C-alpha positions in Angstrom: 133.5 88.0 103.8 131.6 89.1 106.9 129.2 86.6 108.5 125.6 87.6 108.6 124.2 87.5 112.1 120.6 86.1 112.5 118.6 88.0 115.2 115.0 87.9 116.3 112.5 90.2 117.8 111.7 91.2 120.5 115.2 92.6 120.8 116.9 91.8 124.0 119.7 93.9 125.5 122.2 91.0 125.3 121.8 90.9 121.5 122.0 94.7 121.1 125.2 94.7 123.2 126.8 92.3 120.7 125.9 94.2 117.6 128.4 96.6 116.0 128.1 99.3 113.3 128.8 97.8 109.9 127.5 94.3 110.7 125.0 92.6 108.4 122.0 91.0 110.0 119.0 89.0 109.0 116.1 90.0 111.3 113.1 87.7 111.9 110.0 88.1 114.1 107.5 90.9 114.3 108.2 94.6 113.6 105.9 97.6 113.2 105.8 100.2 110.4 105.4 103.8 111.3 106.2 107.0 109.6 105.9 110.8 110.4 102.2 111.0 110.9 102.0 107.9 113.1 105.0 109.1 115.2 103.2 112.4 115.8 100.2 110.5 117.0 102.3 108.3 119.2 103.7 111.4 121.0 100.3 113.1 121.1 98.8 109.9 122.7 101.6 109.8 125.3 101.2 113.5 126.1 97.5 112.8 126.7 98.6 109.9 129.1 96.8 107.4 126.9 98.1 103.9 125.7 99.9 103.4 122.5 98.5 100.9 120.0 101.3 98.4 120.8 103.8 98.0 123.6 107.1 99.6 122.7 109.2 97.4 125.1 111.9 95.6 123.1 110.2 96.3 119.8 111.4 97.5 116.4 109.8 100.2 114.3 110.4 100.2 110.5 110.2 103.6 109.0 108.1 102.4 106.0 104.8 103.0 104.3 104.1 99.7 102.5 102.3 99.8 99.1 99.1 97.8 98.7 99.4 94.0 98.3 99.2 92.8 94.7 97.0 89.7 94.2 98.5 86.6 95.9 101.1 88.6 97.9 101.3 89.4 101.6 102.4 93.0 100.9 103.5 95.3 98.2 106.8 97.1 98.1 108.1 98.0 101.5 111.2 100.1 101.3 112.6 102.4 104.0 111.9 106.1 104.3 114.3 108.8 105.5 114.8 108.3 109.2 115.7 111.9 110.1 112.0 112.8 109.8 111.3 110.7 112.9 114.2 112.2 114.9 111.9 114.7 116.8 110.0 111.8 118.2 112.5 108.9 118.5 114.2 109.9 121.8 110.9 109.8 123.7 110.0 106.4 122.2 113.5 105.0 122.9 113.2 106.1 126.5 110.0 104.1 126.7 111.6 100.8 125.6 111.8 100.9 121.8 115.0 98.9 121.0 115.3 99.1 117.2 114.6 101.3 114.3 114.9 100.6 110.6 115.2 103.2 107.9 117.7 105.0 105.7 119.9 108.0 106.2 121.7 109.6 109.2 120.2 110.2 112.6 120.5 113.3 114.8 122.9 113.5 117.7 119.9 113.4 120.2 118.8 110.1 118.7 122.3 108.7 118.9 122.6 109.8 122.5 119.3 108.2 123.3 120.4 105.0 121.7 123.5 104.9 123.8 121.7 105.8 127.0 118.8 103.3 126.6 120.5 100.6 124.6 118.7 100.9 121.3 120.0 100.3 117.8 119.5 101.7 114.3 119.4 99.5 111.3 119.7 100.5 107.6 117.6 98.9 104.9 118.5 99.3 101.3 116.7 102.2 99.7 115.1 101.6 96.3 114.8 97.8 97.0 111.2 97.8 98.4 110.0 95.0 96.1 113.0 92.9 97.1 112.6 93.6 100.8 108.9 92.6 100.6 110.0 89.0 100.0 111.1 88.8 103.6 107.6 89.7 104.8 105.5 86.7 105.9 102.4 88.5 107.3 101.0 92.0 107.4 98.2 93.4 109.6 97.1 97.0 110.1 96.9 97.6 113.8 96.3 101.3 114.2 95.6 104.6 112.4 94.0 103.1 109.3 92.9 106.6 108.3 96.5 107.4 107.5 96.4 105.0 104.5 99.9 103.9 103.6 101.2 105.5 106.8 99.0 103.4 109.1 100.8 101.3 111.7 101.2 97.8 110.3 102.5 94.7 112.2 104.8 92.8 109.9 106.0 89.3 110.3 109.5 89.1 108.8 111.9 86.3 108.1 115.5 87.1 107.3 115.0 90.8 106.6 118.4 91.9 105.3 119.8 94.9 107.3 123.0 96.7 108.2 123.7 98.0 111.7 124.2 101.7 111.2 124.3 103.0 114.8 125.3 100.8 117.7 125.0 101.5 121.5 128.7 102.4 121.6 128.3 105.6 119.6 129.6 104.1 116.3 128.1 105.3 113.1 128.5 103.4 109.8 128.1 106.5 107.8 130.9 108.3 109.6 133.1 105.2 109.5 132.6 105.0 105.7 133.6 108.7 105.2 136.7 108.3 107.4 138.2 105.5 105.3 138.2 107.9 102.3 139.7 110.9 104.2 143.0 109.0 105.0 
């Protein structure tokens, strides 16, 4: 059985260099939720030469729109959304220091190329398990774009968030690796 690696944010290059596609990790620290509308605002803000609502350097963005918190809970369900919808924006954010992304599904070649060039990593979270994933959330605070409702940018404290490394900095892709084993 594969050992689960425990990693923390902010993500440092030395940690990213050790991670390989297919590895299981528990992520702890602070991450930021952002989906399509927030990503468009990020890029519009950058194009206007303004400051983003948080410093991207060594940070992780979770492609997620958490549901409202039920009574007594930090957060509602917080499952991943389809990552390819952020592919138009991701290379620019990666070039500015973003080190990790969490979502579900494949990434475009331009995102994979940016991850290799700037040492960033893509993690997969289990789709359909948002209620279970919420158990790893220790704090939740809206920090930007509250008008977007569930797509607002939220700073999440997480402890042992279960993830898989999908794309590493060496060009490996867990989805492609999985398909290859059945083509032999």
